[in-house]
N, C-alpha and C positions, 0 to 999 in steps of 0.2 A: 504493500500500500504506500509505504514511504517512497519507494523507488518510483512508483507511478506518479506521485505528487511531484517528486523532484524532476522527472522527465517533462511533466506538464509545465512546470515553472521554467525549465530550461528552454522549452519550445517557445513559450511566451516571450522570454527574453530575446530570443533570436528574431522574433517578429518585430519587437519593439526597437531594437538597436542594430539594424542591418549594416550600418557603416562603421561599427566599432564603438569606442567609448563615447558616452554622452556627457559633455562637460559644460557647466555654466560659468560665466565670468561676470562679476558684478563690479563695475567701476564706480568710483565716487571719492569724495573727500574723507568720509567717515571721521568726522570731527565733532564729537567722538563717535566710535562705533557704539550702537545701543541695542537693546533687546529686540527692537523691530528688525534691524538688519540680520541678527542671528536667527530670528524666527523665519524671515524670508528664506534664508539658506536652507533651514530644516524642512520647511513646507515645500519648497520647489524641488528639493532632492526627492521627496516622496511623490509629489504630483507628476513630475516629468521623468521619473525613474532615472535620475542622474547618477553617474558613476562618481562625479566629483563636482564640488562647488568651490570656485576660487574668487576671493576678494582681490581687487586690484586698486589699491589706494593711488590716487592721482597726486603728482607732485604739486600741480596747481591746475585747476580746471581752466582751459584756455578760453572758454566762453564766459568766464567769471574773473576777468583779469583785475577787476577792482576789489576782489576779495583777497584777504590775506589769511590763509589757513594756518593752523598750528603746525609747527615744524614737523616735517615728514617722519622723522625718526620716532616721534611720540605717537603719531597716528598709526604707524606700522606696528609699533610695540603693543599698543592697545588692541589692535586686531589680532595679533598673535596670542595675547593673553585671553581674549574673548573666545578664541576658537581652539585652544590647546587640547581640549577634551573631545573634539568633534573629528572623528577619523576621516570623514569624507569631505571635510572643509579645509581649504588651504588659503594661504595668503601669498600673493606674488608681489615682488618688488620691481617688476619689469618697467613700470612707468616712472618709478622713483630713480631707477638706474639710468634712464634715458630722458631727462627732463627737456632735452632739446626736441623730442618727438612726442608731444603731449596729446596729439589728436587721436580720437577713437578709431578713425579709419586706418591710422598707422598701427595702432595696437591690434586691431582685428586682422590687418594684413600680416603682421608677424605671427599671430596665432594660427592663421590659416596655412602659413608656410611651415611653421614648426610642428603642427599637428594635423597633417593632411587627412588622416584616417579618422579623426574625431568629428563627432557631430557637435558643433559649437552653438551655444545659446548665450546671447548677451543680455544681461538683466539691467533694467532701468526703472526708475520710479515714474509715477504719473506726471510729476512736475517736469522731469527731464523730457518725457514724451511730448508734452505740450510746448516745450521750448526747443524742440528738435531742429527747427529751421535755423536756429542760431549756431548750430554745430557746423564746422567746416566739412564740406562734402557729405552733408546729411543724408542725401538720397543714396549715395554710395554706401554709407554706413548701414543703412537699413536693407541693403541688398547683399551684404557680405556674409551674413550668418542668420540663424534663427534669432529672434528677439523675444524676451518676456517682459511685458510691461505690468508692473505691480501697482494696482490702484490703492488708494487709502481713503479712509472715511472723510466725507465732506469735500472731496476734491473731484471736480467735474472734468472728465477726460474728453479731449477734443479729437475729432476726425476730419474736420473741414480744412485743416491746414496742410494736409498731405496730398500727394498726387494720386490719381486713379491707379497707377501701377503699384504704388505702395499699399493703397487701400485694399486691393485685391488679395494681398498676402495676409490680411488680418483674420485671425480666428478668435472669436470672443468666447472666453470660458467663464465669464461672470454669471452669477445666478441672479434672477429677478431683475434683469436690466433689459429695457426695450431700446432697440436701435432702429431708427428709421431714416430714410433718405440716402443711405449708402449701401452698396452691395458688399456687406461684410458677412463672412462665413460664421454661422452660429455653431460653436463647438461645445455648447453647454451640456449636451446629452451625455457625453463621455470624453474625458480627456484622453484616456488610454486608447480609445478607438481612433482618435485623430492621430495619435502618435504611431499606432500600429499600421495605419493605412499608408504612412509615409508619403504624404502629398508631394507632388512634384515641386521642387524648389524649396527654398527656406520660407518660413512663416513667421508672423508676428503674433504672439499669443498675448491676449489681455486677460489678466486674472485678478480676482479679488480674494484669493486663497488666504492672504494675510490681512486681517482687518484690525490693524493697530495704528494708532495715531500718535507716534512719538517723534518729536522734532529735536534734531541735534542742536539747532539754534536755541531752542528753549532750554535745553540742558546746559549749554554754555552760559546763558543768562542767569539761570538759577544758581549755578556754581559761583558766578561772580557776585550775585546778590546774597550768597550764603543761605539760600533756601534749601533745607535739608532733603526734601522729597525727591530730588533729582536722582538719588542713589537707586531708587527702584526701577529706573528706566535703563540702567546699564548693568552689565554683568559685574559681580562682586569684585573680581580681579581688576576690572577697568576702573571701578570707583576708587579702589585703593591706590591705583597708579595715579589717577587724577589728583588725589589728595596728597600723595607723597611728593609729587613733582610740581605741585601748586599750579597746575594747568588751568587756564581760564580765569585766574584770579586777577 
């Protein structure tokens, strides 16, 4: 019986990942990394049957040149502390090591060259999706891999700002959401069925699998104002690191 179950599981895995390993990459400032980010990693590993989830902290977001993030070494260290007990979650320093190449299309280009047999998913939040036209080579970015857009409470996601070619690649996995006016594929009946079918070309998946509203900006403000409840929004090791090195004071 166990052998039968094992073979069934193995067969399903073969159907789901015909091109090899399935890996998601999540870029951002992570200033600081919080429980929302970690929950996104855990939920997407489960939902998309990922072999690995990789955080890629940015040296500095090129479309936010007026922002001055915390030193990269601190943000990288906090990510490592937050993920140290998660076997399938890694942290990459690739953008920190090449600050002269900060653009996402450059990062995806390197990943596609380095891992040609992997099925790549690039993860972004709803605010990044709505601002995607501010990214250099934004259309190219959306055609270079699969994408997962994670929505959050109270944030209206837009579709009118993208081209028809991009819109045709969208698969909406949200529950209880009505979309009108755009030819968007409704994948709500089953995530796994969409993945198993292996639609031609890469897709952009919209998901509300993580329904948390935690803001890194608010955490920084609370730390600066000495409001103690910020600790509940970050992993314990990250809270200790912030306090030890007086970050955001």
